C-alpha positions in Angstrom: -9.0 163.4 134.9 -9.8 161.8 138.2 -9.7 158.1 138.8 -12.8 157.9 141.0 -16.3 159.6 140.7 -17.9 161.3 143.6 -20.1 158.3 144.2 -17.1 156.0 144.2 -15.2 158.2 146.7 -18.2 158.4 149.0 -18.5 154.6 149.0 -14.8 154.3 149.7 -15.0 156.7 152.6 -17.7 154.5 154.1 -15.7 151.3 153.7 -13.7 150.9 156.9 -11.8 147.9 155.4 -10.6 149.5 152.2 -6.8 149.8 151.9 -7.2 152.3 149.0 -8.4 155.2 151.1 -7.0 157.2 154.0 -9.0 159.8 156.0 -7.4 162.9 157.4 -9.2 165.6 159.4 -6.8 168.4 158.3 -3.5 168.9 156.6 -1.7 169.4 159.9 -0.3 165.8 160.0 2.1 166.4 157.2 4.4 163.5 158.1 1.4 161.1 158.2 0.1 162.3 154.8 3.6 161.8 153.3 3.7 158.2 154.7 0.4 157.5 153.1 1.5 159.0 149.8 4.6 156.7 150.0 2.5 153.6 150.9 -0.1 154.2 148.1 2.8 154.7 145.6 4.3 151.3 146.7 0.9 149.6 146.2 2.0 146.5 148.1 -1.3 144.6 147.5 -0.9 145.1 143.8 -4.2 146.8 143.1 -2.8 148.7 140.1 -5.2 151.6 141.0 -4.8 154.9 142.7 -4.9 155.2 146.4 -6.7 158.3 147.8 -6.1 160.5 150.8 -9.2 162.6 151.7 -8.4 165.6 153.8 -11.3 167.2 155.5 -13.1 164.2 157.0 -13.2 162.5 160.4 -12.1 158.9 160.9 -15.7 157.8 160.5 -16.0 159.6 157.1 -18.1 162.5 158.4 -17.3 166.0 157.4 -14.7 167.9 159.4 -15.9 171.3 158.1 -12.5 172.8 157.4 -11.6 175.4 154.9 -10.3 173.8 151.7 -8.5 176.9 150.4 -5.7 177.4 147.9 -3.0 177.4 150.5 -4.0 173.9 151.7 -4.1 172.6 148.2 -0.8 174.1 147.4 0.8 172.7 150.6 -0.5 169.2 149.8 0.7 169.4 146.2 4.2 170.4 147.2 4.6 167.2 149.1 5.1 165.5 145.7 8.4 167.1 144.8 9.9 168.5 148.0 12.5 165.8 148.1 11.1 163.8 151.0 9.5 161.1 148.9 11.7 159.4 146.3 11.3 158.4 143.5 8.9 161.3 143.0 5.4 160.0 143.1 2.7 160.5 140.5 -0.2 162.3 142.2 -2.9 164.9 141.8 -4.5 167.2 144.4 -8.0 168.5 143.8 -10.8 170.1 145.7 -13.9 167.9 145.6 -17.4 168.2 147.1 -18.8 165.0 148.5 -22.4 165.5 149.6 -22.4 168.7 151.7 -18.7 168.5 152.5 -15.8 170.2 150.7 -12.6 168.0 150.8 -9.1 167.9 149.3 -8.4 164.6 147.6 -4.9 163.4 146.9 -4.9 160.6 144.2 -1.6 158.7 144.2 -0.8 156.4 141.3 1.1 153.1 141.9 4.8 153.7 141.2 6.3 152.1 138.1 9.7 151.7 139.9 9.1 150.7 143.5 10.1 150.7 146.3 9.3 154.4 147.0 10.8 155.8 150.2 9.8 158.6 152.5 12.9 160.0 154.2 14.8 156.8 153.4 12.1 154.4 154.7 9.7 152.2 152.7 6.1 152.6 153.9 3.3 150.2 152.9 -0.4 150.0 153.6 -1.7 146.7 154.9 -5.5 146.9 155.4 -6.2 150.2 157.1 -2.7 150.5 158.6 0.3 152.2 157.3 3.6 150.8 158.5 7.2 150.4 157.6 7.8 147.6 155.1 9.5 144.4 156.3 12.6 143.1 154.4 10.4 140.6 152.7 8.0 143.2 151.6 10.8 145.4 150.3 12.0 142.4 148.3 8.6 141.9 146.8 8.5 145.5 145.7 12.0 145.3 144.2 10.9 142.2 142.3 7.9 144.1 141.0 10.2 146.9 139.7 12.4 144.3 137.9 9.2 142.8 136.4 8.2 146.3 135.2 11.5 146.4 133.3 10.6 143.2 131.4 8.9 143.2 128.0 5.2 143.7 128.4 4.3 140.1 127.6 6.6 138.8 130.3 5.3 141.0 133.1 2.8 139.6 135.6 -0.8 140.7 135.1 -1.4 141.9 138.6 -5.2 141.5 138.8 -5.3 138.1 137.1 -5.1 134.8 138.9 -4.1 131.3 137.9 -7.8 130.5 137.7 -7.8 132.7 134.6 -5.6 130.2 132.8 -6.9 127.0 131.0 -4.8 124.4 132.8 -6.2 121.5 130.7 -5.0 123.3 127.5 -1.6 124.0 129.3 -1.2 120.3 130.1 -2.3 118.8 126.8 -1.9 121.7 124.2 1.3 123.5 125.2 3.6 121.6 127.5 4.0 118.6 125.2 5.1 120.9 122.5 7.3 123.1 124.7 9.1 120.5 126.7 11.0 117.4 125.6 8.9 114.2 126.1 11.4 112.5 128.4 11.8 115.6 130.5 8.0 116.0 130.7 7.6 112.4 131.7 10.1 112.7 134.5 8.8 116.1 135.7 6.8 115.7 138.9 6.6 119.4 139.7 3.2 121.0 140.1 1.8 122.6 137.0 2.3 126.2 138.4 6.0 125.5 138.7 6.2 124.2 135.2 4.5 127.3 133.9 6.8 129.4 135.9 9.8 127.8 134.3 8.4 128.8 130.9 7.9 132.4 132.2 4.2 132.0 132.0 3.7 132.7 135.7 5.5 135.4 137.7 5.0 136.5 141.3 2.0 134.2 141.6 0.2 135.8 138.6 -0.1 134.8 135.0 2.1 136.9 132.7 0.4 138.9 129.9 1.8 136.4 127.4 0.2 133.5 129.3 -3.2 135.2 129.3 -2.9 135.5 125.5 -1.6 132.0 125.0 -3.4 130.1 127.7 -6.2 132.3 129.0 -9.8 131.2 129.3 -10.8 134.6 127.9 -7.8 136.5 126.6 -9.7 139.5 125.2 -11.2 140.3 128.6 -7.6 141.2 129.6 -6.3 142.3 126.3 -9.3 143.8 124.4 -7.3 144.6 121.3 -5.7 141.1 121.0 -7.8 139.9 118.1 -7.7 139.7 114.3 -10.1 141.6 112.1 -10.6 140.1 108.6 -12.6 141.9 105.8 -13.1 140.6 102.3 -14.1 143.7 100.2 -15.6 143.7 96.7 -13.7 146.6 95.3 -10.6 148.7 95.9 -11.8 151.1 98.6 -12.8 150.6 102.2 -16.2 152.1 101.4 -17.0 149.3 98.8 -19.3 146.5 99.7 -18.0 144.0 102.2 -18.4 140.4 101.0 -17.8 138.9 104.5 -16.0 139.8 107.7 -14.7 137.9 110.7 -13.5 138.8 114.1 -11.1 136.2 115.3 -10.8 135.9 119.1 -9.8 133.3 121.7 -6.4 131.9 122.6 -3.4 132.6 120.4 -3.4 129.2 118.7 -7.1 129.3 118.0 -6.9 132.8 116.4 -3.9 131.8 114.2 -5.5 128.5 113.1 -8.7 130.2 112.0 -6.7 133.0 110.4 -4.8 130.5 108.3 -8.0 128.8 107.2 -9.4 132.2 106.1 -6.3 133.0 104.1 -6.5 129.5 102.4 -10.1 129.7 101.4 -9.8 133.3 100.0 -7.0 132.5 97.6 -8.2 132.1 94.0 -6.4 129.6 91.8 -6.3 129.7 88.0 -6.0 126.4 86.2 -4.3 126.2 82.8 -4.0 123.1 80.6 -0.8 122.9 78.5 -0.3 121.3 75.1 0.4 118.0 76.8 -2.8 118.1 78.8 -1.0 118.8 82.0 -2.8 120.9 84.6 -1.0 123.9 86.0 -2.5 125.7 89.0 -1.5 129.3 89.7 -2.8 131.1 92.8 -3.3 134.9 92.8 -1.4 134.9 96.1 0.9 132.3 97.6 -0.7 131.3 100.8 2.6 130.6 102.5 3.6 134.3 102.0 0.3 135.6 103.4 0.6 133.3 106.4 4.2 134.4 107.1 3.3 138.1 106.9 0.2 137.7 109.1 2.1 135.7 111.7 4.6 138.5 111.7 1.9 141.0 112.4 0.6 139.0 115.4 4.0 138.3 116.8 5.5 141.8 116.6 2.5 143.9 117.3 2.1 146.2 120.3 -0.2 144.7 122.9 0.3 147.4 125.6 -1.6 150.6 125.5 -3.8 150.0 122.5 -7.1 148.3 121.7 -6.4 148.1 118.0 -6.5 144.7 116.4 -4.4 143.2 113.7 -6.2 144.0 110.5 -6.3 141.9 107.3 -8.2 143.7 104.5 -8.6 141.7 101.3 -9.5 144.0 98.4 -10.1 143.0 94.8 -6.6 144.3 93.8 -4.5 143.8 97.0 -4.3 142.4 100.5 -3.4 144.8 103.3 -2.1 143.5 106.7 -1.7 146.1 109.5 0.0 145.5 112.8 -0.4 148.0 115.7 2.9 149.4 117.0 5.8 150.7 115.0 9.2 149.0 114.5 10.8 148.0 117.7 14.3 148.1 119.1 17.1 147.9 116.6 14.7 147.4 113.7 14.5 150.2 111.1 13.2 150.5 107.5 16.7 149.8 106.1 17.3 146.4 107.9 13.7 145.3 108.1 13.1 141.9 106.4 16.7 141.1 105.9 17.2 138.6 108.6 17.6 141.1 111.4 15.1 140.8 114.2 14.2 142.3 117.6 11.4 141.2 119.9 8.8 143.5 121.4 7.1 140.3 122.6 9.7 137.5 123.2 7.2 135.3 125.1 4.6 135.5 122.3 7.4 134.6 119.9 8.3 131.6 122.0 4.7 130.5 122.2 4.2 130.8 118.4 7.4 128.8 118.0 6.2 126.0 120.3 2.8 126.0 118.6 4.3 125.6 115.1 3.7 129.1 113.7 7.4 130.2 113.7 9.9 127.6 112.6 12.9 130.0 112.5 13.0 133.5 113.9 13.8 136.3 111.4 12.7 134.1 108.5 9.1 135.3 108.0 9.5 138.4 105.8 12.4 136.9 103.7 10.4 133.7 103.1 7.3 135.7 102.1 9.4 137.7 99.6 10.8 134.5 98.2 7.3 132.9 97.8 5.9 136.0 96.2 8.7 136.2 93.7 8.4 132.5 92.8 4.6 133.0 92.2 5.1 136.1 90.0 3.7 138.6 92.5 5.2 142.1 92.9 7.4 142.9 95.8 5.5 143.5 99.0 5.1 147.2 99.9 5.8 148.1 103.5 4.8 151.3 105.3 6.2 152.2 108.7 4.7 154.7 111.0 5.3 155.3 114.8 2.2 153.3 115.7 1.7 151.1 112.7 3.5 148.6 110.4 1.5 147.8 107.2 2.3 145.5 104.3 0.5 145.6 100.9 0.6 142.5 98.8 -0.6 142.6 95.2 -1.8 139.7 93.1 0.2 137.8 90.5 -0.1 139.1 87.0 
């Protein structure tokens, strides 16, 4: 599947300022084409989108009227793995027809582990010009590689800017809870530096965790980062839905509203004993439900999925589903026994600062304890490669 439509490619060819396109009259300039492949793979501007080399057009974008045959396409494709460009770039070569002109289009994906070198040299594209990278530019590319090795929530969101963060909330909602009061009072550093010290800003961009915790519109960046709540009158998903909620917004806002929903949906039976004392007995201990739901939000996969955390409240059970399977050293045998590993360490830190995780690794054991104390059956866990689900049944 190509990244750009014919209409988009035609517009790019006509944009003389674009640094995402290179025009070549023919495939004869093999060294020049390889330099461009290297430069697009390095993606120095941080577009996060493919660069394209269009073979068969003049510098002004008009048709060069060359024969786009199999031999040309094969020669271009072989540039990927002939050993001149390392690490091997991710690219596709296709014949396309733009208007009345047949062209060969090379689409080069940004490398996950820059810098990429052509014959031992790092090439970058700055505006319309391809040139050898400066030492500072190589350093930036190396930092980007190290950032790519970080957990997803600690990586910089390359297309986001600091304007996408709510600085007022950062000052008044997060920093006073994340930094000791005396340290905060003495700290005269700019807010950006303070956020960088908390790993919420990296390479001048918000991290993905920062967008979730401090973003003005987190779901525009992480579409699946929300909580879906259904209250169902029955035992099957096809039964009537009593009410439903989609919880969006910043991490704290979602979690507060989720806790409120859990509290108002718990039913409490009241019994009067022989001494006229009142005993209240909930069908579910709300502390246990909160712990399991917090766990689902903290440990879910945020990368590569648009699936939400799901809380489905049936007449005979509560199901909580978290996208993403068990992570790292966690397995079905040690799960919920105090062991822990973090797919999202920054999200875990934020939840701790905001008061939703007092002690790491305590969530599932505490939920089990509260369920047992309330007379509920043991929670039932199901583990799949892309899902962790817990089923909680009411007290008898």
